[in-house]
C-alpha positions in Angstrom: -27.5 69.8 -2.8 -28.4 71.8 0.3 -30.8 71.6 3.0 -32.1 73.9 4.0 -33.4 73.4 8.1 -35.2 75.7 10.8 -33.8 76.0 14.0 -36.6 73.8 15.1 -35.9 71.1 12.4 -32.2 70.8 13.5 -32.7 70.2 16.4 -35.5 67.4 15.6 -33.9 65.8 13.3 -30.2 66.3 15.2 -32.2 64.5 18.3 -33.3 61.7 15.7 -29.7 61.2 15.0 -28.5 60.5 18.2 -31.5 58.4 19.3 -30.6 56.4 16.0 -26.9 56.0 17.0 -25.7 58.5 14.4 -22.7 61.3 15.2 -24.7 63.6 12.8 -27.1 64.7 10.5 -25.3 63.9 7.1 -24.6 60.5 7.9 -28.3 59.8 9.2 -29.6 61.3 6.1 -27.5 59.1 4.2 -29.1 56.4 5.9 -32.6 57.2 5.7 -32.0 58.2 1.6 -29.6 55.2 1.0 -29.6 52.6 3.8 -25.4 53.3 3.4 -24.3 53.4 7.7 -21.5 55.1 8.3 -17.6 53.1 8.2 -17.1 52.5 12.1 -15.9 50.1 14.4 -18.0 51.7 17.5 -21.3 50.0 18.2 -22.7 52.8 20.4 -25.6 50.7 21.5 -23.4 48.1 23.3 -21.7 51.4 24.4 -24.9 52.8 26.1 -25.9 49.8 27.7 -22.2 49.4 29.3 -23.4 53.2 30.4 -26.1 52.1 32.1 -25.2 48.6 33.7 -21.9 50.5 34.8 -25.1 53.8 36.4 -27.2 51.3 37.8 -24.5 49.7 39.9 -23.1 53.0 41.5 -24.0 52.8 45.1 -22.6 56.5 45.7 -23.4 60.4 44.9 -20.4 61.0 44.2 -20.1 63.3 40.4 -18.8 61.3 37.7 -17.6 61.7 34.0 -18.6 58.6 31.0 -15.1 57.5 30.8 -15.5 56.3 34.5 -18.6 54.1 33.7 -15.9 51.7 31.4 -12.7 49.7 32.2 -9.8 52.0 31.2 -8.5 49.4 28.5 -12.2 49.6 26.8 -11.8 53.3 26.9 -8.9 53.9 25.6 -10.5 51.6 22.4 -12.6 53.9 21.7 -11.2 57.0 19.1 -12.1 60.7 20.8 -14.5 61.1 18.0 -16.3 58.2 18.9 -16.2 58.9 22.7 -17.7 63.1 21.8 -20.5 61.2 19.9 -21.2 58.8 22.8 -20.9 61.7 25.4 -23.4 63.5 23.0 -25.9 60.7 22.9 -26.0 60.3 27.0 -26.5 63.9 27.3 -28.9 64.0 24.7 -30.9 61.3 26.5 -30.3 62.0 30.2 -31.7 65.7 29.1 -34.7 64.0 27.3 -35.6 62.3 30.6 -36.8 58.7 31.9 -33.9 57.2 31.0 -31.3 57.0 33.7 -31.7 58.4 37.2 -28.7 60.7 36.6 -28.4 64.4 36.3 -25.3 66.8 34.4 -23.8 69.2 37.2 -21.0 70.9 35.3 -18.0 70.6 32.7 -14.9 70.6 33.4 -11.7 72.7 31.7 -11.5 69.7 29.7 -15.0 70.4 28.5 -16.4 66.6 30.2 -19.8 66.5 31.5 -19.6 65.5 34.6 -23.5 63.6 36.4 -24.6 62.6 40.0 -27.1 60.1 40.1 -30.5 61.1 42.1 -31.2 59.9 44.7 -34.9 57.7 44.1 
């Protein structure tokens, strides 16, 4: 079965998927239609809370990456696909606004997003 979406509809459903902790539109639609959660051991809500805590504890204005906000052992236990999903969730929440006082600043050669805490 194919579902055709306009560009605006695609952006909207992808936004909803990320907000609800799903890495992709198909995963999100399977959940909505069949109440089927993806088989993953990653709890994105917990990781987002850890990220929030780390950011709020920062006292400097230095640039940082998502991985800088996690204990190296915890970060090492997160598979690369889940790290990318977490990164997409974070940039989406930051761009949407009203979440954390941070702004995206640049991407490095490894395509990692850098952030800086805004002074409030």
